[in-house]
N, C-alpha and C positions, 0 to 999 in steps of 0.2 A: 504493499499499499503506498502511494506516495502522500505524505503527510503535508496538507497545505498550511500557510502560515495563517494566524487569526488576526484580523483587524479589528481592535476595539476602539469605537469613536466614544469620548468622554468629553464632559464640558463642565457644570457646575453643580453635580449631584452626588455628593460623597456617599451617601448612604446607598444610593441606587448602583452607584458605580461597585462599592464593596461587595454588595448581593450579588450582582452580575459575576465580578471576579471569583468569588469564592465558589459559586456554581460552577463555573469554567475550570476551577482548579481541581474539582471532583470528579471531572472527566476521566474517561479510560484512558484517553490519547492525550490528555494533557501535557505530560513529561516529555511527549514526542512532538509538541508543537512550539512552533516560534510565535510568540505575542508581540504584535506590533500595536503600541497605544498612540493614538493621535488625540491629542488634547488641545481644544481650541481655547483661545485667549479670550479674556473678560471683555464683554461688551460695553460695560461702563464701570464707574466705581462700586456700584452695588453689588456686583457680581465678582469683584475681585477676591473677595475674602473666600467665596466658596470655590473659585477656581484654583486658588492657591491651596484650599485644603483637600481637593482632588488630586493635584499635582504631588502634594506631600503624600499622600496614600499610595498613589500609583509607583512611587519610586521605592516602596517597599515589596512590591509585589514578587512572589518565587512561585515554584510549582510548574514552570514551564521549561522547554528546552531552553529557551532564551527569551528575554524581555528587552524590547527597545521602545523608548519613548520618544515621542515628535511632538515637541511644544510650539504652538504657533504663538507669535508674537503679537499677532493681531486678531481679532474676532472675524473670522471666515464665515461662520454660520453653519448649520448642519448640512446644508446641499452642497454648499462648496467644499467643506471638509471632507464628505464621503465622496464625492466625485473625484477629488484630486487624490485623496487617500487610495480608494480603490483602484485607480488608474495606475497609481506609482507602483503598488504591491503587485498587481497582475503583470506590470511590464516587467518587473524584475523576477518575479516566481512563475508566471503562467497560470496560476490559481490562486483562490482567496476564499476565506471564511470571513463574513462579516457580522459583527455583533455590536449593537448600540448598547449605551450605559443604564438601559432599563429593562433587558431580558435576562430572565434566570432559566437556564437551560438544564436538561436532562442530563444525567452523567453520560448516556450514549448519544449526545448530541453530536460530539466531534466525530465519534465512529460512524455515525450516519452520513455525515457531511463529507468526509473523505471518501467514504465506500462509494457514495453516490457519485463524486467527482471522477473516479476511477471508472465506474461503470460506463458513464455516459460522456466520457471525455471526447470520444471521436463520433458522437451523434449529432450531427450538424443542427437538428431540430431541437435539442435541449439547449435551453439557455441558463438554467439554474436548479440548484437544490434547495428547498425551503424547509425550515423546522417547524413552523407553525401551521395548525390547521384550525379553522373554526369549530367550536363545540357544538357540531350537529348531533342530532340524535341517533341517525342511522349509522349502523356499523359499515365502515369504510374499509377498503383492501389495505394491507401492509403499507404500500406505495402506490401512487396514481398521478396522472399528469393533467394539469390545466394549462389553457392557454395564457401567455401573459408570463409576469414575474411578480414577486412580493419583497417584503422588506423586513420582516420580524425574524432575523437569524437565518441568512442565506448564504450560498455560495457561488461561485462562478468561475469561468476561465476566460482568459484574454480573448480568444476567438469569439466570445459572446459579448463580453464588455466592449468590445470595439464597435458594435452596432449602436451602443448608446447615443440617443440624440437629445442634447440640450435644449434645443429650441423647441419649447412648448406651442408655439404658435404654428410651426411646421408640422409636428405631430398631429395635431388637431386638424388641420387642414387636410392632411394625408387620410385621417380618419373618416373625415366628412365627403371626401373625393371617393372613396370607396364604399360609402355607404356602409359604414361598421360602427357607427356609434351605439346603435341598439346592441349590439353583440358585444361591444367593449364595455358598455354598462351592465352586462350580465343579463340580458334581455329585459332591460329596464329595471332591474331589481336593485341595483347600486350605482348611483351616478358618477361614474370614475371621469366622466367627461367633464361633469361641472367643476370637479377637481382641478383637472387639466385647465380649464377656463380661468378659474381664480389663480391659478399658478401664472397663467400669461397676463392676467391683469396686475400681478403683484401683490394679492392678497393673500398667498401663501408661497413659500419658497421651495416647494417639495421636489426632491431629487426623484423620490419613490415613484410619483405618478408618471413621470417622463421615462423612467426605466420600464415600467409596466407598459405604456403604450408604445415604447420602442420595441420590446419584445413581442407584443400583440401584433405591431405592424408587420413583423418579419413572419407571423404564423408560427413562433416558436413556442416552446412549453418549457413548464417548470414542475419539477418533481416535488409531491407533497407526502408527508407521512400521514397514515390512518388516524393516528393518535398523535396529538401535539407533543414534540420535545422542547417547547419554548413557551413560556410564560411572560406576558409584557405586564411589569410592576410599575408602569407610568401612568397608572389611572387616577393619579392625585393632580392631574393636571400641570405636573412640574416641568414636562417637557416641551420642547417646541411644537409638537403636532399631537399633545396628548389628548386634547379635549375629544370626548366622546367615545373614547375606545374601551371603556368600563366593560360595555356588554360583551366584547371580544377578546379583551385580554385575559379575564379569569377563565382558566382551563385547568384541568388536571393533566400533569406533565407525565408522560410515559415514563416509567420505571425499569422498564426492561428493554433490552436491546431488539431492535427491529431486523427482522429477517430479510436481509436484502437480496433479492433476485434481480435480474435485468428484466424488465418487462416490455411490452411492444409501446413504441412511442407515438400515441396518440391520445387525443382528449376524450375520455369516456362521457358519453352524452347523459347517461344516467347520474354519474357523479356531479356533472356540471347543474344538473336538475336540482340535486339535492341541495348544493350550495345556493343556488337561485332561490330555492323555497325557503332556505334560512335567513337570506337577505330579506325577503319579502314580509316573513314572518316578523322582523324585528323593525320594519321601516316605521310604521305607524308609531312604538313606543319611542322611537328616537326622534320622530317629530315634537311628540308630546315633552320630552326631555328636554330639547332644545328651548321649547317655548317657557316651560317652567324656569330653565336657568335664566333666560332672559328677563321673566318676571321677577326672579328673585334678586336679580342684579340691580 
């Protein structure tokens, strides 16, 4: 097995960072993995103390093959940090495992990622391996594919990351020209296109929606686990894009190793329907929650 380097992106959340790192340290493949930590600089004087606390902590991290810390002297923001960091690592190593500072992983997360990277390295249609799956009620296969990409604990190769298109307007135009908006929005159950439109208007700076759109337009796929290997602990709205993830982030993490076997590279329409139904079932509660939060403020 070729062990991919882990890129960990941190900013100003010392408690979240510590929990994320402690979970990674418990991974079966941790001692074989190089950990590269990208630490973004403070945005203002109010964030300086927390950034300093994070940087003090990450200098104490052990339990990996090696630990390298890259500290930015300026505040690049999450999107620029991830785009630049991922590009740098895949250009040097050819593959990467990406973790943000609010993700608690299963002890078998790194095993799953590295096995998936080995299995599908030469499959041109496979863009990435993802560690999180929504808490659907249906029993899913050990692994399966969905079109597009995702962002809560993932891995990829240089050949796939090379298709990343940072221009959101270009991506939206192509989706419209090819009449793919409804499909991109999971048959209208989740408005990814609205998220992309907000990124274009500068209302968010999501790298993830551009990564998803880039992969979707190339008709490429991402491998998912049947039971989540990742839990998002950013439900307290402490993160850049944390709002509204509570209903998705709280999942039971798989505690057993996934039996990884190479499967046919295609999107199963039945599994897609299960995900679409999951989104639709949560659309109304999500609207009510947003209204209530607005009233409360």
